[in-house]
Backbone of each chain as ProteinMPNN parsed JSONL, in Angstrom:
{"seq_chain_A": "MASTASPGKTAAALVAGWVLPGAGHAVLGRLRRGIVFFVLVMGSFGLGLAHDGRLALYSSREWLLTSMQVLANVGVGPADTIARVSVYGEPAYVRKDGDPDPKQEARIETFRVRWRSALSIYGTAYLWTAGLMNLLLLLDVWDLSRGRKD", "coords_chain_A": {"N_chain_A": [[-29.952, 11.123, 3.487], [-26.997, 10.552, 1.567], [-25.924, 12.326, -1.42], [-26.016, 11.188, -4.884], [-23.41, 10.697, -7.238], [-22.903, 11.661, -10.685], [-22.589, 9.269, -13.455], [-20.357, 9.944, -15.029], [-18.848, 11.575, -13.342], [-18.328, 9.78, -11.327], [-16.73, 7.909, -12.666], [-14.594, 9.572, -13.332], [-13.668, 10.187, -10.777], [-12.855, 7.676, -9.87], [-10.798, 7.016, -11.687], [-9.062, 9.18, -11.234], [-8.511, 8.715, -8.564], [-7.048, 6.361, -8.682], [-4.861, 7.113, -10.249], [-3.714, 9.185, -8.748], [-3.339, 8.796, -5.479], [-5.965, 9.489, -3.238], [-6.982, 11.54, -4.749], [-9.424, 10.896, -5.861], [-11.242, 11.218, -3.793], [-10.992, 13.942, -3.505], [-12.07, 14.83, -5.939], [-14.701, 14.196, -5.471], [-15.347, 16.104, -3.675], [-14.279, 15.841, -1.149], [-11.86, 17.114, -0.046], [-9.999, 17.513, 2.107], [-9.924, 15.017, 3.344], [-8.96, 13.587, 1.187], [-6.377, 14.648, 0.963], [-5.227, 13.738, 3.337], [-5.316, 10.966, 2.869], [-3.664, 10.829, 0.621], [-1.182, 11.565, 1.716], [-0.8, 9.444, 3.542], [-0.849, 7.094, 1.912], [1.136, 7.619, -0.07], [3.225, 8.139, 1.619], [3.628, 5.64, 2.82], [4.302, 4.247, 0.517], [6.668, 5.588, -0.239], [8.29, 4.968, 1.977], [8.482, 2.265, 1.546], [9.96, 2.113, -0.856], [12.307, 3.321, 0.0], [13.225, 1.423, 1.745], [14.165, -0.727, 0.265], [12.034, -2.191, -0.851], [10.425, -4.952, -2.468], [9.595, -4.834, -5.808], [7.19, -6.509, -7.185], [7.456, -9.215, -9.552], [5.708, -10.812, -12.092], [5.505, -14.316, -12.327], [5.264, -17.298, -14.161], [5.665, -19.663, -12.863], [4.891, -19.376, -10.215], [2.183, -18.41, -10.369], [-0.214, -17.541, -9.1], [0.454, -16.438, -6.564], [2.418, -14.512, -7.33], [0.937, -12.928, -9.071], [-0.903, -11.781, -7.366], [0.818, -10.309, -5.777], [1.848, -8.485, -7.657], [-0.527, -7.16, -8.255], [-1.048, -5.93, -5.792], [1.067, -4.139, -5.764], [0.541, -2.597, -8.074], [-1.752, -1.316, -7.372], [-1.217, 1.161, -6.312], [-0.993, 2.904, -8.353], [0.251, 4.921, -11.174], [2.639, 5.63, -9.99], [3.889, 3.332, -9.247], [4.783, 2.296, -11.684], [6.658, 4.248, -12.383], [8.455, 3.863, -10.308], [9.354, 1.302, -10.958], [10.656, 1.769, -13.382], [12.743, 3.286, -12.401], [14.021, 1.443, -10.738], [14.362, -1.045, -12.191], [15.076, -0.084, -14.634], [13.301, -0.122, -16.667], [9.757, -0.438, -17.395], [9.122, -3.011, -15.827], [7.244, -5.968, -15.382], [7.1, -8.656, -15.485], [8.784, -11.76, -14.999], [10.909, -14.027, -16.655], [12.069, -16.922, -15.981], [15.102, -18.543, -16.814], [15.212, -17.544, -19.327], [17.356, -16.586, -21.915], [17.723, -13.943, -22.604], [19.509, -11.02, -22.042], [18.355, -8.799, -20.82], [16.262, -9.871, -19.321], [17.732, -11.411, -17.533], [19.146, -9.418, -16.166], [17.048, -8.089, -14.963], [16.033, -10.047, -13.222], [18.235, -10.362, -11.584], [18.434, -7.819, -10.392], [16.073, -7.891, -8.935], [16.702, -9.962, -7.154], [18.827, -8.877, -5.721], [17.561, -6.835, -4.276], [15.885, -8.461, -2.808], [17.655, -9.77, -1.147], [18.403, -7.788, 0.59], [18.604, -6.584, 3.938], [16.647, -4.904, 4.747], [14.508, -5.357, 3.19], [12.184, -6.839, 3.901], [10.697, -5.093, 5.443], [10.351, -2.967, 3.669], [8.917, -4.164, 1.569], [6.507, -4.798, 2.833], [5.541, -2.226, 3.356], [5.228, -1.278, 0.722], [3.284, -3.043, -0.39], [1.208, -2.526, 1.367], [0.664, 0.157, 0.794], [-0.346, -0.026, -1.847], [-2.588, -1.699, -1.439], [-4.06, -0.165, 0.333], [-4.735, 1.955, -1.346], [-6.363, 0.626, -3.18], [-8.499, -0.004, -1.504], [-9.34, 2.584, -1.047], [-10.38, 3.216, -3.545], [-12.651, 1.622, -3.567], [-14.0, 2.924, -1.535], [-14.397, 5.409, -2.732], [-16.169, 4.633, -4.711], [-18.394, 3.86, -3.115], [-18.976, 6.347, -1.962], [-19.681, 7.835, -4.224], [-21.931, 6.507, -5.021], [-23.668, 7.185, -3.099], [-23.791, 5.764, -0.754], [-22.372, 6.345, 1.422], [-21.318, 9.04, 3.6]], "CA_chain_A": [[-29.162, 10.24, 2.618], [-25.989, 11.275, 0.784], [-26.288, 12.452, -2.836], [-25.339, 10.28, -5.818], [-22.665, 11.398, -8.296], [-23.211, 11.201, -12.05], [-21.649, 8.217, -13.881], [-19.114, 10.558, -15.509], [-18.068, 12.035, -12.191], [-17.88, 8.564, -10.633], [-15.603, 7.355, -13.44], [-13.466, 10.507, -13.179], [-13.155, 10.045, -9.407], [-12.149, 6.388, -9.764], [-9.53, 7.114, -12.431], [-8.202, 10.122, -10.507], [-8.094, 8.058, -7.319], [-5.998, 5.372, -8.964], [-3.676, 7.825, -10.757], [-3.121, 9.935, -7.633], [-4.085, 8.389, -4.277], [-6.664, 10.577, -2.535], [-7.58, 12.485, -5.697], [-10.814, 10.501, -6.06], [-12.011, 11.881, -2.735], [-10.985, 15.38, -3.815], [-13.03, 15.033, -7.031], [-16.053, 14.107, -4.901], [-15.546, 17.2, -2.726], [-13.682, 15.55, 0.182], [-10.467, 17.499, -0.277], [-9.14, 17.284, 3.287], [-9.751, 13.566, 3.49], [-8.092, 13.182, 0.081], [-4.989, 15.013, 1.279], [-4.757, 12.797, 4.377], [-5.084, 9.665, 2.221], [-2.483, 10.963, -0.232], [0.012, 11.544, 2.578], [-0.617, 8.105, 4.121], [-0.523, 6.092, 0.876], [2.435, 7.907, -0.677], [4.22, 7.977, 2.697], [3.899, 4.203, 2.908], [5.002, 3.877, -0.729], [8.031, 6.13, -0.136], [9.021, 4.151, 2.956], [8.742, 0.984, 0.885], [11.081, 2.254, -1.803], [13.509, 3.655, 0.768], [13.684, 0.219, 2.448], [14.419, -1.801, -0.701], [10.853, -3.038, -1.061], [10.467, -5.691, -3.736], [8.55, -4.555, -6.794], [6.951, -7.891, -7.604], [7.447, -9.581, -10.972], [4.871, -11.985, -12.346], [6.216, -15.5, -12.812], [4.285, -18.37, -14.427], [5.91, -20.766, -11.924], [4.061, -19.11, -9.034], [1.322, -17.402, -10.994], [-1.236, -16.971, -8.208], [1.126, -15.592, -5.569], [3.074, -13.348, -7.934], [-0.047, -12.004, -9.651], [-1.459, -11.007, -6.247], [1.849, -9.348, -5.375], [1.871, -7.417, -8.666], [-1.763, -6.395, -8.074], [-0.857, -5.074, -4.614], [1.974, -3.056, -6.177], [-0.084, -1.751, -9.101], [-2.827, -0.566, -6.731], [-0.796, 2.52, -5.952], [-1.116, 3.749, -9.543], [1.43, 5.087, -12.04], [3.86, 5.764, -9.184], [4.523, 2.013, -9.288], [5.509, 2.195, -12.972], [7.831, 5.135, -12.283], [9.412, 3.189, -9.413], [9.939, 0.17, -11.698], [11.619, 2.32, -14.339], [13.941, 3.71, -11.666], [14.707, 0.268, -10.152], [14.736, -2.04, -13.208], [15.486, 0.572, -15.879], [12.191, -0.264, -17.619], [8.532, -0.798, -16.657], [9.118, -4.48, -15.807], [6.206, -6.587, -14.553], [7.149, -10.113, -15.674], [10.106, -12.399, -15.077], [10.896, -15.321, -17.354], [13.249, -17.656, -15.53], [15.717, -19.38, -17.838], [15.269, -16.827, -20.611], [18.74, -16.111, -22.095], [17.734, -12.507, -22.879], [20.246, -10.306, -20.983], [17.439, -7.897, -20.115], [15.558, -10.684, -18.324], [18.712, -11.779, -16.49], [19.419, -8.216, -15.367], [15.822, -7.836, -14.198], [15.967, -11.027, -12.133], [19.346, -10.079, -10.669], [18.033, -6.641, -9.616], [15.063, -8.362, -7.992], [17.367, -10.771, -6.119], [19.634, -7.975, -4.879], [16.638, -6.213, -3.33], [15.374, -9.555, -1.972], [18.677, -10.1, -0.138], [18.597, -6.671, 1.508], [18.046, -6.814, 5.271], [15.494, -4.017, 4.94], [13.492, -5.678, 2.183], [10.9, -7.303, 4.466], [9.928, -3.906, 5.845], [10.009, -2.207, 2.468], [7.871, -4.863, 0.808], [5.244, -4.627, 3.57], [5.074, -0.85, 3.123], [4.779, -1.153, -0.677], [2.005, -3.74, -0.562], [0.187, -1.81, 2.145], [0.304, 1.369, 0.04], [-1.202, -0.427, -2.964], [-3.869, -2.219, -0.943], [-4.808, 0.975, 0.886], [-5.322, 2.715, -2.452], [-7.484, -0.153, -3.73], [-9.617, 0.219, -0.574], [-9.822, 3.953, -1.284], [-11.219, 3.195, -4.753], [-13.958, 1.093, -3.141], [-14.628, 3.996, -0.758], [-14.845, 6.396, -3.723], [-17.363, 4.049, -5.329], [-19.477, 3.986, -2.145], [-19.324, 7.766, -1.83], [-20.349, 8.309, -5.439], [-23.249, 5.853, -5.09], [-24.491, 7.719, -2.013], [-23.9, 4.8, 0.355], [-21.572, 6.875, 2.536], [-21.174, 10.509, 3.615]], "C_chain_A": [[-28.202, 11.067, 1.753], [-26.384, 11.284, -0.696], [-25.459, 11.496, -3.696], [-24.633, 11.091, -6.896], [-23.067, 10.847, -9.66], [-22.219, 10.113, -12.461], [-20.304, 8.779, -14.347], [-18.211, 10.977, -14.362], [-17.519, 10.838, -11.402], [-16.657, 7.988, -11.332], [-14.371, 8.245, -13.275], [-12.829, 10.35, -11.8], [-12.359, 8.748, -9.252], [-10.79, 6.441, -10.472], [-8.55, 8.03, -11.688], [-7.646, 9.476, -9.238], [-7.006, 7.029, -7.537], [-4.71, 6.083, -9.391], [-2.95, 8.539, -9.609], [-3.908, 9.601, -6.365], [-4.684, 9.595, -3.553], [-7.378, 11.533, -3.473], [-9.047, 12.153, -5.961], [-11.716, 11.165, -5.03], [-12.092, 13.383, -3.002], [-11.995, 15.689, -4.914], [-14.461, 15.029, -6.495], [-16.284, 15.147, -3.794], [-15.014, 16.944, -1.334], [-12.186, 15.837, 0.12], [-9.562, 17.17, 0.913], [-8.87, 15.801, 3.498], [-8.802, 13.047, 2.404], [-6.631, 13.483, 0.368], [-4.411, 14.055, 2.325], [-4.436, 11.442, 3.738], [-3.845, 9.709, 1.326], [-1.202, 10.836, 0.606], [0.272, 10.127, 3.107], [-0.177, 7.082, 3.067], [0.867, 6.364, 0.297], [3.565, 7.846, 0.364], [4.623, 6.524, 2.833], [4.688, 3.738, 1.679], [6.463, 4.349, -0.689], [8.884, 5.347, 0.848], [9.399, 2.804, 2.342], [9.927, 1.06, -0.057], [12.388, 2.518, -1.062], [14.081, 2.44, 1.491], [13.798, -0.978, 1.512], [13.241, -2.748, -0.882], [10.904, -3.704, -2.426], [9.287, -5.285, -4.609], [8.31, -5.872, -7.512], [6.957, -8.061, -9.117], [6.608, -10.833, -11.131], [5.727, -13.126, -12.889], [5.2, -16.617, -13.01], [4.488, -19.551, -13.479], [5.061, -20.625, -10.662], [3.027, -18.057, -9.418], [0.344, -16.746, -10.024], [-0.601, -15.975, -7.234], [1.704, -14.33, -6.206], [2.061, -12.395, -8.571], [-0.711, -11.185, -8.549], [-0.466, -9.946, -5.772], [1.904, -8.166, -6.35], [0.631, -6.531, -8.51], [-1.621, -5.43, -6.891], [0.058, -3.904, -4.948], [1.272, -2.059, -7.094], [-1.202, -0.884, -8.502], [-2.485, 0.878, -6.456], [-0.812, 3.465, -7.161], [0.172, 3.886, -10.332], [2.74, 5.287, -11.254], [4.632, 4.445, -9.176], [5.347, 1.856, -10.569], [6.776, 3.048, -12.929], [8.904, 4.481, -11.407], [10.1, 2.033, -10.142], [10.974, 0.661, -12.714], [12.889, 2.717, -13.598], [14.727, 2.517, -11.108], [15.237, -0.678, -11.242], [15.264, -1.418, -14.504], [14.439, 0.491, -16.96], [10.943, -0.632, -16.815], [8.333, -2.317, -16.634], [8.04, -5.013, -14.873], [6.29, -8.116, -14.566], [8.585, -10.589, -15.612], [9.961, -13.743, -15.767], [12.172, -16.038, -16.979], [13.777, -18.547, -16.651], [15.794, -18.721, -19.192], [16.678, -16.259, -20.789], [18.845, -14.607, -22.388], [18.434, -11.758, -21.721], [19.368, -9.348, -20.176], [16.693, -8.632, -18.998], [16.493, -11.047, -17.175], [18.987, -10.605, -15.579], [18.241, -7.902, -14.454], [15.756, -8.754, -12.978], [17.069, -10.758, -11.106], [19.013, -8.86, -9.787], [17.022, -7.032, -8.544], [15.718, -9.106, -6.829], [18.189, -9.899, -5.174], [18.736, -7.314, -3.841], [16.112, -7.247, -2.341], [16.345, -9.827, -0.809], [18.876, -8.993, 0.884], [17.916, -6.958, 2.847], [16.786, -5.99, 5.5], [14.293, -4.422, 4.099], [12.149, -6.123, 2.773], [10.036, -6.126, 4.904], [9.427, -3.179, 4.598], [8.875, -2.846, 1.686], [6.516, -4.711, 1.499], [4.678, -3.227, 3.344], [4.523, -0.697, 1.698], [3.417, -1.812, -0.885], [0.892, -3.022, 0.184], [-0.277, -0.568, 1.396], [-0.666, 1.013, -1.092], [-2.569, -0.898, -2.502], [-4.712, -1.11, -0.33], [-5.466, 1.749, -0.245], [-6.467, 1.956, -3.109], [-8.719, -0.011, -2.828], [-10.212, 1.613, -0.77], [-10.717, 4.013, -2.517], [-12.607, 2.634, -4.425], [-14.715, 2.159, -2.351], [-15.176, 5.077, -1.693], [-16.126, 5.905, -4.398], [-18.577, 4.195, -4.394], [-19.942, 5.428, -2.0], [-20.122, 8.244, -3.043], [-21.731, 7.672, -5.618], [-24.181, 6.338, -3.978], [-24.649, 6.766, -0.841], [-23.167, 5.29, 1.599], [-21.559, 8.386, 2.457], [-19.732, 10.906, 3.454]], "O_chain_A": [[-28.555, 12.144, 1.272], [-27.078, 10.386, -1.171], [-24.375, 11.057, -3.312], [-25.189, 12.061, -7.411], [-23.516, 9.706, -9.772], [-21.13, 10.026, -11.894], [-19.252, 8.188, -14.103], [-16.997, 10.774, -14.388], [-16.404, 10.877, -10.882], [-15.674, 7.623, -10.687], [-13.255, 7.754, -13.101], [-11.606, 10.376, -11.666], [-11.322, 8.721, -8.59], [-9.777, 5.983, -9.943], [-7.373, 7.706, -11.532], [-6.482, 9.66, -8.884], [-6.14, 6.84, -6.682], [-3.615, 5.719, -8.962], [-1.723, 8.496, -9.518], [-5.031, 10.077, -6.197], [-4.001, 10.585, -3.291], [-8.278, 12.26, -3.052], [-9.833, 13.052, -6.258], [-12.815, 11.618, -5.35], [-13.121, 14.015, -2.76], [-12.703, 16.693, -4.838], [-15.324, 15.755, -6.99], [-17.278, 15.086, -3.071], [-15.26, 17.735, -0.424], [-11.358, 14.932, 0.22], [-8.48, 16.61, 0.736], [-7.748, 15.388, 3.789], [-7.958, 12.188, 2.658], [-5.751, 12.68, 0.058], [-3.265, 13.619, 2.22], [-3.402, 10.843, 4.035], [-3.072, 8.753, 1.275], [-0.275, 10.106, 0.253], [1.412, 9.663, 3.122], [0.749, 6.303, 3.296], [1.683, 5.449, 0.184], [4.71, 7.542, 0.033], [5.807, 6.205, 2.948], [5.618, 2.939, 1.791], [7.375, 3.608, -1.056], [10.061, 5.09, 0.591], [10.484, 2.275, 2.583], [10.792, 0.184, -0.058], [13.442, 2.008, -1.442], [15.268, 2.41, 1.818], [13.555, -2.114, 1.919], [13.421, -3.955, -1.044], [11.358, -3.116, -3.407], [8.131, -5.382, -4.198], [9.116, -6.3, -8.338], [6.525, -7.18, -9.862], [6.778, -11.803, -10.392], [6.555, -12.938, -13.78], [4.369, -16.864, -12.136], [3.577, -20.36, -13.306], [4.575, -21.613, -10.111], [3.003, -16.959, -8.864], [0.097, -15.543, -10.106], [-1.05, -14.837, -7.097], [1.513, -13.223, -5.702], [2.293, -11.187, -8.612], [-1.048, -10.021, -8.765], [-0.852, -8.835, -5.411], [1.994, -7.009, -5.939], [0.718, -5.308, -8.619], [-2.02, -4.269, -6.973], [-0.157, -2.793, -4.464], [1.387, -0.846, -6.922], [-1.553, 0.155, -9.061], [-3.373, 1.728, -6.376], [-0.664, 4.678, -7.008], [1.083, 3.071, -10.187], [3.826, 5.124, -11.811], [5.861, 4.432, -9.109], [6.467, 1.346, -10.539], [7.837, 2.62, -13.384], [10.095, 4.533, -11.715], [11.298, 1.813, -9.962], [12.029, 0.051, -12.886], [13.992, 2.51, -14.104], [15.953, 2.571, -11.014], [16.406, -1.064, -11.224], [15.822, -2.108, -15.357], [14.658, 0.983, -18.067], [11.056, -1.09, -15.677], [7.473, -2.844, -17.34], [7.926, -4.579, -13.727], [5.639, -8.788, -13.766], [9.495, -9.921, -16.102], [9.024, -14.498, -15.506], [13.227, -15.806, -17.57], [13.01, -19.215, -17.345], [16.382, -19.278, -20.119], [17.159, -15.53, -19.922], [19.948, -14.062, -22.415], [18.006, -11.849, -20.57], [19.613, -9.118, -18.992], [16.512, -8.111, -17.898], [16.112, -11.001, -16.006], [19.056, -10.762, -14.36], [18.426, -7.497, -13.307], [15.468, -8.318, -11.863], [16.855, -10.908, -9.903], [19.279, -8.869, -8.585], [17.095, -6.576, -7.403], [15.349, -8.915, -5.67], [18.24, -10.154, -3.97], [19.094, -7.237, -2.666], [15.916, -6.94, -1.165], [15.938, -10.074, 0.326], [19.458, -9.231, 1.942], [16.81, -7.497, 2.895], [15.956, -6.333, 6.342], [13.195, -3.894, 4.274], [11.096, -5.82, 2.212], [8.814, -6.147, 4.76], [8.252, -2.829, 4.487], [7.98, -2.156, 1.199], [5.497, -4.519, 0.836], [3.472, -3.064, 3.161], [3.485, -0.068, 1.491], [2.514, -1.223, -1.478], [-0.232, -2.922, -0.308], [-1.471, -0.27, 1.363], [-1.688, 1.677, -1.27], [-3.589, -0.544, -3.094], [-5.936, -1.113, -0.458], [-6.621, 2.158, -0.128], [-7.44, 2.567, -3.55], [-9.843, 0.09, -3.319], [-11.425, 1.803, -0.673], [-11.693, 4.762, -2.544], [-13.614, 3.115, -4.943], [-15.933, 2.282, -2.481], [-16.272, 5.596, -1.481], [-17.053, 6.683, -4.624], [-19.654, 4.602, -4.829], [-21.14, 5.703, -1.924], [-21.111, 8.963, -2.905], [-22.596, 8.236, -6.288], [-25.347, 5.945, -3.926], [-25.547, 6.942, -0.018], [-23.317, 4.731, 2.685], [-21.763, 8.96, 1.387], [-19.417, 12.096, 3.443]]}, "seq_chain_B": "MASHFVHLLLYSAIVAAFFSVLTRRERREQLRFGGLVFFGMTGGVLVLAYLMYPFPR", "coords_chain_B": {"N_chain_B": [[17.139, 2.138, 8.402], [16.711, -0.271, 10.632], [15.254, -1.253, 12.749], [13.067, -3.402, 14.309], [11.159, -2.626, 16.143], [10.754, 0.156, 15.799], [9.715, 0.131, 13.219], [7.419, -1.301, 13.711], [5.958, 0.544, 15.266], [5.735, 2.662, 13.428], [4.442, 1.492, 11.2], [2.07, 0.62, 12.39], [1.021, 3.09, 13.12], [0.543, 4.284, 10.618], [-1.373, 2.519, 9.502], [-3.388, 2.669, 11.459], [-4.103, 5.393, 11.339], [-5.015, 5.526, 8.714], [-7.269, 3.732, 8.646], [-8.876, 4.888, 10.581], [-9.558, 7.399, 9.513], [-10.786, 6.533, 7.23], [-13.017, 5.044, 8.078], [-14.38, 6.434, 10.086], [-16.155, 9.466, 10.835], [-16.41, 11.646, 12.65], [-14.138, 13.726, 14.458], [-13.481, 13.059, 17.114], [-14.298, 10.41, 17.281], [-12.612, 9.328, 15.369], [-10.121, 9.631, 16.604], [-10.446, 7.96, 18.792], [-10.945, 5.434, 17.614], [-8.67, 5.192, 16.013], [-6.683, 5.164, 17.995], [-7.36, 2.823, 19.268], [-6.862, 0.906, 17.257], [-4.107, 1.362, 16.828], [-2.92, 0.869, 19.407], [-3.89, -1.677, 19.757], [-2.626, -3.106, 17.714], [0.185, -2.683, 18.246], [0.332, -3.464, 20.953], [-0.68, -6.07, 20.776], [1.27, -7.324, 19.208], [3.512, -7.094, 20.889], [2.698, -8.613, 23.109], [2.443, -11.106, 21.889], [5.098, -11.474, 21.16], [6.319, -11.744, 23.672], [5.086, -14.066, 24.51], [6.179, -15.857, 22.759], [8.789, -15.858, 23.479], [9.972, -17.897, 25.247], [10.344, -20.001, 23.505], [12.66, -21.812, 21.443], [14.789, -20.414, 18.829]], "CA_chain_B": [[16.456, 1.935, 9.684], [16.462, -1.713, 10.677], [14.694, -1.63, 14.042], [11.727, -3.982, 14.232], [10.229, -1.893, 17.006], [10.415, 1.431, 15.148], [8.825, -0.175, 12.098], [6.129, -1.691, 14.296], [5.262, 1.777, 15.634], [5.463, 3.432, 12.21], [3.454, 0.769, 10.396], [0.8, 0.668, 13.124], [0.513, 4.466, 13.051], [0.001, 4.502, 9.267], [-2.599, 1.719, 9.343], [-4.414, 3.204, 12.368], [-4.57, 6.679, 10.791], [-5.759, 5.248, 7.483], [-8.592, 3.161, 8.893], [-9.714, 5.798, 11.37], [-10.109, 8.414, 8.599], [-11.636, 5.847, 6.24], [-14.264, 4.476, 8.614], [-15.041, 7.316, 11.054], [-16.315, 10.827, 10.334], [-16.173, 12.621, 13.721], [-12.746, 13.775, 14.906], [-13.369, 12.33, 18.374], [-14.422, 8.99, 16.941], [-11.387, 8.944, 14.65], [-9.037, 9.49, 17.586], [-10.734, 6.771, 19.612], [-10.759, 4.23, 16.804], [-7.254, 5.151, 15.638], [-5.93, 4.736, 19.197], [-7.671, 1.404, 19.493], [-6.126, 0.116, 16.247], [-2.673, 1.507, 17.068], [-2.502, 0.134, 20.608], [-4.217, -3.087, 19.53], [-1.564, -3.71, 16.897], [1.484, -2.697, 18.949], [0.189, -4.286, 22.165], [-0.839, -7.466, 20.367], [2.566, -7.837, 18.755], [4.406, -7.233, 22.048], [2.222, -9.764, 23.896], [2.807, -12.289, 21.11], [6.553, -11.61, 21.236], [6.652, -12.284, 24.997], [4.616, -15.458, 24.565], [7.086, -16.698, 21.946], [10.151, -15.742, 24.002], [10.573, -19.146, 25.766], [10.603, -20.996, 22.456], [13.952, -21.622, 20.773], [14.686, -19.856, 17.469]], "C_chain_B": [[16.034, 0.467, 9.792], [15.894, -2.166, 12.021], [13.269, -2.149, 13.86], [10.726, -3.102, 14.972], [9.792, -0.568, 16.375], [9.453, 1.187, 13.986], [7.444, -0.611, 12.588], [5.312, -0.433, 14.619], [4.816, 2.549, 14.384], [4.336, 2.787, 11.396], [2.08, 0.824, 11.074], [0.185, 2.054, 13.039], [-0.122, 4.734, 11.682], [-1.338, 3.778, 9.109], [-3.734, 2.277, 10.212], [-4.985, 4.514, 11.822], [-5.439, 6.439, 9.564], [-7.175, 4.751, 7.792], [-9.483, 4.07, 9.736], [-10.336, 6.861, 10.469], [-11.074, 7.771, 7.604], [-13.002, 5.47, 6.816], [-15.006, 5.377, 9.6], [-15.086, 8.739, 10.526], [-15.981, 11.882, 11.395], [-14.724, 12.535, 14.187], [-12.517, 12.926, 16.165], [-13.391, 10.817, 18.15], [-13.155, 8.476, 16.236], [-10.237, 8.713, 15.627], [-9.216, 8.222, 18.409], [-10.44, 5.493, 18.836], [-9.294, 4.067, 16.388], [-6.386, 4.657, 16.793], [-6.127, 3.254, 19.453], [-6.88, 0.519, 18.527], [-4.632, 0.152, 16.539], [-2.226, 0.674, 18.279], [-2.845, -1.348, 20.509], [-3.11, -3.787, 18.76], [-0.252, -3.805, 17.67], [1.42, -3.596, 20.179], [0.103, -5.757, 21.814], [0.482, -8.093, 19.957], [3.507, -8.052, 19.943], [4.006, -8.424, 22.916], [2.632, -11.064, 23.195], [4.315, -12.556, 21.202], [6.96, -12.216, 22.578], [6.227, -13.735, 25.125], [5.57, -16.383, 23.817], [8.501, -16.744, 22.525], [10.749, -17.061, 24.508], [10.931, -20.147, 24.678], [11.952, -20.73, 21.782], [13.758, -21.079, 19.356], [14.734, -20.961, 16.424]], "O_chain_B": [[15.104, 0.03, 9.114], [16.036, -3.331, 12.392], [12.393, -1.457, 13.342], [9.612, -2.863, 14.507], [8.614, -0.214, 16.41], [8.498, 1.938, 13.792], [6.43, -0.322, 11.953], [4.129, -0.352, 14.291], [3.683, 3.021, 14.296], [3.402, 3.462, 10.964], [1.061, 1.044, 10.419], [-1.031, 2.189, 12.903], [-1.193, 5.335, 11.596], [-2.315, 4.361, 8.637], [-4.883, 2.353, 9.777], [-6.198, 4.722, 11.837], [-6.478, 7.078, 9.397], [-8.156, 5.279, 7.268], [-10.707, 4.024, 9.618], [-11.509, 7.197, 10.631], [-12.054, 8.388, 7.187], [-14.019, 5.564, 6.129], [-16.163, 5.102, 9.918], [-14.16, 9.177, 9.843], [-15.346, 12.891, 11.089], [-14.151, 11.451, 14.3], [-11.534, 12.194, 16.281], [-12.618, 10.063, 18.741], [-12.698, 7.358, 16.473], [-9.484, 7.746, 15.509], [-8.255, 7.504, 18.684], [-9.772, 4.588, 19.336], [-8.747, 2.964, 16.406], [-5.479, 3.846, 16.605], [-5.194, 2.533, 19.806], [-6.302, -0.491, 18.929], [-3.961, -0.88, 16.506], [-1.286, -0.115, 18.192], [-2.169, -2.184, 21.109], [-2.705, -4.9, 19.093], [0.354, -4.874, 17.744], [2.328, -4.39, 20.426], [0.728, -6.596, 22.463], [0.781, -9.235, 20.306], [4.214, -9.057, 20.006], [4.865, -9.159, 23.402], [3.107, -12.002, 23.836], [4.751, -13.702, 21.307], [7.829, -13.087, 22.635], [6.908, -14.539, 25.762], [5.748, -17.543, 24.19], [9.316, -17.57, 22.114], [11.918, -17.335, 24.236], [11.738, -21.047, 24.908], [12.34, -19.579, 21.576], [12.699, -21.259, 18.755], [14.66, -20.682, 15.227]]}, "name": "protein", "num_of_chains": 2, "seq": "MASTASPGKTAAALVAGWVLPGAGHAVLGRLRRGIVFFVLVMGSFGLGLAHDGRLALYSSREWLLTSMQVLANVGVGPADTIARVSVYGEPAYVRKDGDPDPKQEARIETFRVRWRSALSIYGTAYLWTAGLMNLLLLLDVWDLSRGRKDMASHFVHLLLYSAIVAAFFSVLTRRERREQLRFGGLVFFGMTGGVLVLAYLMYPFPR"}
């Protein structure tokens, strides 16, 4: 049976895994696997950004769908926030339709421009896949640290 | 890059590599499972595409 990690090490691995995809596995001593996961998750994320992937914005009009989309984006860690700052000019996660604030209008317009891009369907799939893969990796880190997996 | 087919290959390769490393430990097993996922995804999509071909857009 595989060994169990201490609660502190488990927490460190989970946080590291979210901050840097694959780092959770490295913390638990699976460095090579961690590097492979890093390349796959960040490769998918990079492809998503390169293909005008939509960085989802939460909207109260479609709260369930948009919150799941944001969750899929956020799964990849702080890289998502950095991407939002580069795309929207700020760490934007919410859109308020009808809000006269010029910042909100600019945010929605940026979102629409990416939406209209012919490449956006590919890019969005890559972005969501990257985030969901990293969330699965966190579950794997949890299993490894609990000794349920080798 | 706007080719559906290239993205199909690329996306399938990423997903196949990810799940093979995540769920299999032996190199041989990883290659077998990864190949199965990759060809399952690409083959499945191509079969589906041919089945849909007679239908109007």
